[in-house]
N, C-alpha and C positions, 0 to 999 in steps of 0.2 A: 239685627244689623251687625254684619261681620266686619271686623277691622281689616285694614289692608294687610297687616301682618298678624296672624292669629296669636303670636306670642306677645303682641303689644296691645294690652287691654286699656291703656290709659287714654286720657283726653287732653288735647291741647285746645283750650277753649277760646283762643283769640289768634287767628291768623287771617291774612289777606291774600288773595290771588289777583294778579294783574295781567292784562293782555295789552301789549304795547300798541296794538292797532285800534283799541277802543277809544272813543272820544272822552276827554276829561273836562271838568269844569275849570275855567281860567282862574288865575290868581293863586295857584297852589303849586304843588310839585308835579313833575311829569314822571310817572312811574316807569320803572324798568320792567321788562317782561319777566314775570314770576309765575309760572304755571303751577297747577295743583300737584303734578307729579313730583316736583322738586321738594315741596314741603312734606308730602306724604312719605317719601323716602327718608328724609331727615328726621321727621318726628318719630317714625317707627323705630329707627335706630336708637331712640332715646325713650322708648316705652309708650309712645302715644300713637295708637292705631286709629283713633277717631279724632277728627278735627271739627272745630266750629269756625266756619268761614264768615267773617264779619265784613259787611259791605263797606268799602273804603269811601271816604268823604269825596274824593275826586270824581267819583261816578254818580254822585247825587242819588236820585231815585231810579236810575237805570241799573237794575240788578242783573243785567244779562250775563256779565262775566262770571259772577258768583253762581248764578243759576246754571249756566252751562257746566261749571265745575261740579256742582252738586249732582246734576243729572249724569255726568260721566262717571261719577263714583258709585252710582246705583245704590244709594241708601246708606253708604258707610259713614257719611258725615252729616253735619247739621249746619244751618245757616241763620244769620241775623240780617234782615233786610232794612233798607231805608225806603219808606213809602210816603206818598202824599196823603193828606187826610181824606181826599176824595177817591182814593184807589178803589177799583171795582172789586166786588166779591169774587168775580172770576179770577182776577189776578192774585188775590190773597189765596184762593184755593190752589192755583197753579204753583205758587211759592210753597205752600204747605206740602203739596204732593212731592216737591223736590227735596224737602227736608228743612225748610225754614221754620223756626219756632219762636221768632221774636222780631221786634222792630227796634231800630237804634235811633236815638237823638244825640247828635254831636254838637255840643255847645263850646268846644275848645278850638277845633281846627278852623282855619280861615274859610274853608269851603263847607263848613258844617251847616246845621239847620238854620235857615234864615228867618223863619216865621216865629210864631208863638208856640213853643212845643207843648205847653200845658193845654192850650185851646185845641191844638191838633190832636193831642192824645185823647182828650175828652170825646172828640168826634169818632176816633178810632176804637175807643175802649170796648164798646159792646161787641164789636166784631172780633177783636183780639181775644176777649174772654170766651167767645163761642169756639174758638180754635185752640184754646189752651196755650196761647202765646204769652211771652213776657216782654218787658220793656227794658232795653239796655240804654244806660245813660253814660255819656262821656262828658263830665262836668268838672269844674274846679271845686275844691273842698268847701269853699264858702257858699256854694249853691246847694249843698246837701239838705240844709234845713227846709228849703222850698219844696223838696221832693217828698218830705214826710207826709204832709196832708194829701198830696196828690196820689201817693201810693194807697193811702187809706180810702180815698174817694173812688178811685177806679177799681179797686179790688184786684189789681194785677201785680204779679211779682216784678219787682224792679231788680235789675242787675247793674252793678256799679263797676264801670271800667277802671282799670289801672289803679288799684288800691284806693278807689274813690277820691283820688287826688290828695290823699293824706300823706304827703311827701315829707322829706327831711325838714322842710321849713315850717311845718304845722306843729305848733306846740302841743304837748300832751294834754293840756287843759283847755285847748281851743274848743269853741262851740261846735266846730265841725265834727269832733269826736262824739259829742252828745247826739248830734243829728244822725251820725252813722249808727250809733247804738239804737236809736229809735227806729231807723229803717230796718236794721237787723231784727229787732223785736217784732216788726210788722211783716216779716217774711222775705226781706230782700236778700240778694246774693252779692258777693264781691269777687272780683277777679284779682288774684295776686299776680300782677303783671305790670309791664311798662316801667321798669325800674329807672331807666335813663330819662324818663319824662318827669321824674319826681325829685329832682334836685340833688341827685347823688351820682357817683361814678363807680364803675366796677372796682371792687367786688360788692359794692352796695352795702357796706357794713352799717352806715348811718341809718339805713332803712330797717335794720333788724328789729328794733322795738316796735315800729309801726306794723311790720309784717306779722309779728307775734300777736300784737293786740288785735289786729283785724281778724286774724285766724281764730282767736279766742272768741271774739264778738259774734262772728258769723257761723262758727262751728261747721256743721255739715253743709252749709251754704257757701263755703269758700271754694273757689275754683282756681285753676292755674291756667295761664296762657303765655305763649312765647312772644306774642306781638310780631311774629315773623311776617314780612321781611324787613321790619325795622326801618320805616320810611324816614326816620331822622338821620340815617347814616347813608353815605355813598354805597353803591352796590358792591364795591370791592373792599369795604371795611365793615361788614356786618358783624355784630357780636356773635361769638360762638353760641350755638343752640344750647349747650349745656349750661352756659352762664346765665340763661334766663330761668333755669330750674334751681340753680345753686342757692339763691337767697332763701327759698322756701325750705329746701333740704337742710340747710345749715341751721335755720332757726327752729324748725318744727321737729327735726329728727326723722329717721327712716320710716317709722311706723305711721306717723301722721302725714308725712309726705306721700306715702303710697295711698292713703285714704283720699287725699286731695287729688292725686293724679288719676286714680282708678274708680273711686267709689262715689263721689258726690255728683258728678255731671249727669249720669244717666237719669237722675230724678228730674232735672230741669229740662233736658233735651230729649226726653222719651218720645 
């Protein structure tokens, strides 16, 4: 799998692409057109030649926009899809061939998963294991404890979005940190991402201790993602791309930052 820029070996493990012509679920935001080429160029300039395209909640289980982008990239990138529990094997195989390596359950966004994610995952789990996929969770910190037995039961790697919700308002001795440790011990991964979703503002100094603690807990299972194009902001006020890397660089230092950017993701997204 060759990066868009051969000098950019790193991975941005959380981006979205949007097509303004695609239908969206009601009751949430109306995305601005944000094609793959825009984030490819921006990411490569900052060392990330590989992207992980995450299915946005506004598209539900219609993965067409993401799938088209993956196919256009001809194997350079990976994807995380949203699927219904009764999705066909043929559709899973089609997604896998395009580069999808996981499914996402979103329990935070207004247009997120509406059913029982544990029941749906149990139905999907055997087929996900056959394909070597993982399960990505966007949940609040107080929901982490419920994921611990589910990860053990399904035998699937769990990936925790946006610092697992362990934001500035989560106390260091909160039960959520115990749950995060149990998930890490069971093989889970964490995305060091989504700073503005975690109760802090740029330059995100208040999140420094949590970033360091999460990186120490998860070790080689810590990933970084920009969360581009930052749907919490107007299109003309997006945070600078470098500002999404800065909290990890500042807290971990240059050597550990390079390991997070370049070295960890290929194991999960192979």
